[in-house]
C-alpha positions as CSV (number, residue, x, y, z in Angstrom):
1,V,42.0,12.9,49.2
2,M,38.6,14.8,49.2
3,F,40.0,17.3,51.7
4,V,43.2,17.9,49.5
5,T,41.2,18.3,46.2
6,A,38.1,19.9,47.8
7,N,36.0,17.3,46.1
8,G,32.6,17.8,47.8
9,V,34.1,19.3,51.0
10,E,35.9,22.4,52.0
11,K,39.7,22.2,51.2
12,D,41.7,21.3,54.3
13,M,45.3,20.2,53.6
14,S,45.9,19.3,57.3
15,K,42.8,17.0,57.4
16,G,43.8,15.6,54.0
17,F,47.3,14.8,55.4
18,H,45.9,13.2,58.4
19,W,43.7,10.7,56.5
20,I,46.2,10.0,53.7
21,Q,48.8,9.2,56.5
22,K,46.4,6.8,58.1
23,A,45.9,5.0,54.8
24,A,49.6,5.0,54.1
25,E,50.3,3.4,57.5
26,M,47.7,0.7,56.8
27,G,49.7,-0.2,53.6
28,H,47.8,1.6,50.9
29,V,50.5,2.1,48.3
30,E,49.0,5.0,46.4
31,A,48.5,6.8,49.8
32,Q,52.2,6.1,50.6
33,N,53.2,7.9,47.4
34,C,50.8,10.7,48.1
35,L,52.1,11.1,51.6
36,G,55.7,11.3,50.3
37,T,54.6,14.1,47.9
38,M,52.9,16.0,50.7
39,L,55.9,15.7,53.0
40,R,58.3,16.6,50.2
41,N,56.4,19.7,49.2
42,G,55.0,20.8,52.6
43,L,51.4,20.3,51.7
44,G,49.3,20.2,55.0
45,V,52.5,19.7,57.0
46,E,56.1,21.1,57.3
47,I,58.6,19.9,54.7
48,Q,60.2,16.7,55.8
49,K,62.4,15.5,52.9
50,E,63.9,12.4,54.7
51,E,60.4,11.2,55.8
52,A,59.1,11.8,52.2
53,A,61.9,9.6,50.9
54,R,61.1,6.9,53.3
55,W,57.5,6.7,52.1
56,F,58.5,6.9,48.4
57,E,60.9,3.9,49.1
58,K,58.3,1.9,50.9
59,A,55.8,2.4,48.0
60,G,58.6,1.8,45.5
61,D,59.6,-1.4,47.1
62,V,56.3,-3.0,46.1
63,G,56.6,-1.7,42.5
64,H,54.8,1.7,42.6
65,A,56.6,3.3,39.6
66,E,55.7,6.9,40.4
67,A,57.1,6.5,43.9
68,Q,60.3,5.0,42.4
69,F,60.6,8.0,40.1
70,N,59.9,10.5,42.9
71,L,62.6,9.0,45.1
72,G,65.0,9.0,42.1
73,E,64.3,12.6,41.4
74,M,65.0,13.5,45.0
75,L,68.3,11.7,44.9
76,W,69.2,13.2,41.5
77,D,68.3,16.7,42.7
78,A,70.4,16.1,45.9
79,E,67.4,16.9,48.2
80,L,68.6,14.4,50.7
81,P,71.6,14.7,53.0
82,Q,74.6,12.6,52.0
């Protein structure tokens, strides 16, 4: 997150994405939601709506309310293919 927010280091969205993805893959729920947001909005990576939804769902399945909201918003806004 330091690379994304430029907290003590030079801002580098690609590096931020890399480290957030590693944390998400290891099961860090907040990182899973953050990764979904980065994928949804193309932050440090190309936009990948379906992959974003997968990470929101993964975090939402264990009770992360913001991820549940994000997934619901994507569905409401018809951002995902039917």
